[in-house]
C-alpha positions as MATLAB code, in Angstrom:
seq = 'MKNKDTILLEEAYAKVNEGKYTDNYGISKFKPKGRPLSPYDDSARLASKREEQTAGEEEESVEDWKARTGGNAPQASSSVRVSAPQTEIDASKFQGKNISYRMNQYDGFEIVIDGKTVGNPDLSSSQAKYIVSLLGDAEKNKNDHTLQSWYKTAIKDI';
ca = [
      62.101   29.742   -6.986;
      60.115   32.631   -6.875;
      60.567   35.674   -9.140;
      61.395   38.928   -8.001;
      57.823   39.968   -8.132;
      56.349   37.293   -6.037;
      58.662   38.088   -3.431;
      58.116   42.213   -3.310;
      54.321   41.028   -3.782;
      54.161   38.694   -0.635;
      56.356   41.294    1.404;
      53.959   43.655    0.858;
      50.817   41.640    1.892;
      52.637   40.744    4.948;
      53.582   44.298    6.057;
      50.022   45.631    5.404;
      48.310   42.517    7.169;
      50.810   41.547    9.338;
      49.993   37.906    8.369;
      47.215   37.835   10.740;
      44.396   36.301    9.053;
      45.729   36.066    5.387;
      47.922   33.688    3.493;
      50.766   34.852    1.507;
      48.536   36.168   -1.096;
      46.450   38.173    0.899;
      43.286   35.856    0.922;
      41.446   35.284    4.261;
      42.508   32.380    5.800;
      38.861   32.013    7.327;
      35.659   32.113    5.701;
      32.873   34.095    6.994;
      30.119   32.297    8.517;
      26.972   32.278    6.486;
      28.571   32.710    3.091;
      29.250   29.727    0.532;
      32.391   28.553   -0.082;
      31.923   29.030   -3.701;
      29.108   30.274   -5.711;
      27.739   27.170   -6.438;
      27.591   25.729   -2.463;
      24.999   27.274   -0.102;
      25.737   24.352    2.525;
      27.592   27.156    4.841;
      24.566   29.524    4.423;
      22.028   26.906    5.244;
      24.062   25.506    8.125;
      24.327   29.093    9.674;
      20.240   29.835    9.081;
      19.587   26.199   10.745;
      21.763   27.194   13.668;
      19.805   30.508   13.828;
      16.557   28.998   13.890;
      17.286   25.987   16.618;
      18.995   28.770   18.834;
      17.298   29.027   22.040;
      15.167   25.971   21.628;
      16.269   23.089   23.746;
      15.380   19.202   23.447;
      12.397   18.085   25.412;
      12.765   15.236   28.001;
      10.917   12.026   28.155;
       9.330   13.469   31.091;
       8.101   16.449   29.434;
       6.947   14.847   26.719;
       4.941   12.177   28.689;
       3.421   15.244   30.644;
       2.486   16.715   27.512;
       1.085   14.104   25.620;
      -0.289   12.023   28.422;
       2.454    9.486   27.463;
       0.553    7.864   24.982;
       2.314    7.444   21.551;
       0.645    7.875   18.128;
      -0.624    4.690   16.657;
      -0.053    3.976   13.450;
      -3.047    3.093   11.219;
      -4.247   -0.383    9.781;
      -4.908    0.588    6.586;
      -1.562    1.901    4.563;
      -3.736    2.846    1.348;
      -6.675    5.046    0.978;
      -8.551    4.139   -2.062;
     -10.178    6.472   -4.188;
     -13.879    6.013   -4.576;
     -14.831    3.500   -7.718;
     -15.923    4.743  -10.880;
     -18.966    2.485  -12.309;
     -17.270    1.448  -15.796;
     -20.122    0.500  -17.945;
     -18.311   -2.829  -19.877;
     -20.862   -2.963  -22.510;
     -19.535    0.134  -24.203;
     -16.291   -1.664  -24.782;
     -18.016   -5.293  -26.275;
     -17.511   -5.976  -29.736;
     -15.545   -2.703  -30.430;
     -11.868   -2.746  -32.217;
      -9.470   -1.369  -29.265;
      -6.036   -0.679  -30.167;
      -3.465    1.888  -29.047;
      -1.085    4.061  -31.223;
       1.719    6.647  -30.889;
       0.523   10.204  -31.194;
       2.259   13.110  -32.424;
       3.919   14.119  -28.977;
       5.904   10.626  -28.476;
       2.913    9.607  -26.122;
       0.620    6.662  -26.421;
      -3.336    6.782  -26.790;
      -5.903    4.466  -26.776;
      -7.998    4.308  -30.269;
     -11.458    2.754  -30.120;
     -13.015    1.912  -33.284;
     -10.810    4.920  -35.024;
     -11.797    7.218  -32.643;
      -9.209    8.637  -29.649;
     -10.468    8.068  -26.412;
      -8.908    9.278  -22.850;
      -5.422   10.207  -22.147;
      -3.456   10.904  -24.909;
      -0.107   10.685  -22.958;
       0.220    7.110  -21.968;
       3.716    5.059  -22.116;
       3.219    2.506  -24.089;
       3.009   -0.433  -21.473;
       0.394    1.597  -20.098;
      -1.220    1.567  -23.435;
      -0.820   -2.192  -23.592;
      -1.820   -2.940  -20.543;
      -5.052   -0.865  -20.749;
      -5.892   -2.538  -24.129;
      -5.673   -5.508  -22.290;
      -7.806   -4.853  -19.466;
     -10.492   -3.594  -22.007;
     -10.732   -6.718  -23.693;
     -12.643   -8.026  -20.766;
     -13.718   -4.920  -19.024;
     -16.489   -6.403  -16.871;
     -13.767   -8.642  -15.372;
     -11.139   -5.863  -14.744;
     -13.457   -2.976  -14.034;
     -11.805   -2.670  -10.204;
      -8.197   -2.359  -11.757;
      -6.503    0.774  -10.308;
      -5.073    1.481  -13.992;
      -8.369    0.808  -15.511;
     -10.268    3.388  -13.532;
      -7.699    6.093  -13.491;
      -7.951    6.197  -17.601;
     -11.743    5.521  -17.624;
     -11.994    8.658  -15.455;
     -10.245   10.782  -18.092;
     -12.091    8.710  -20.941;
     -15.612    8.769  -19.952;
     -16.230   11.911  -21.844;
     -15.217   10.815  -25.151;
     -16.898    7.323  -25.156;
];
C-alpha cells in the first residue's frame, strides 16, 4: 500500500507530463541515442558513433570488387615469421667463465658472469635459467632466438 505522499507525487507527475514519455516517477522511459546507459557504459555512444560513420556507405558487390581489383585475391605469404638479422655471438667470451643468475633488487633476475652483472637485468627466473643453460655451450646455441635477444643487451657489458 502506497503512502499519501507517494500517491500525491505520482498524480503531480501524471498531470505535468500526462504520462507520455515518463514512468510513475517522472523518469524518462526512453534513453536518448548516443548517451551512455550509466556512467560506466559507453556501448550506446559507441554504437551511435559507428552508425554515423557508416551512414551513406553501401556494401560493395562482388562484381564491383572484381572490377576494382581485377578479380585477384591477395595471396598469403609463404613464410609466416620474418626473422631479424642474426647477431654474431663470440662464444669464446663465455668459455671457462663462471656463469650464473641471481635475483636483483627489483624482483627481476640478471645474468652474472664472473661476479659481474651482464645484459638485461629484468629477466624472469625461467628466462635467466634458460639463458645460463644456453651459455654453457654458446657455440652450439648461438642461433637461439632467446640467446640472440639477450646478447644484444649484453654486448656492451661483456
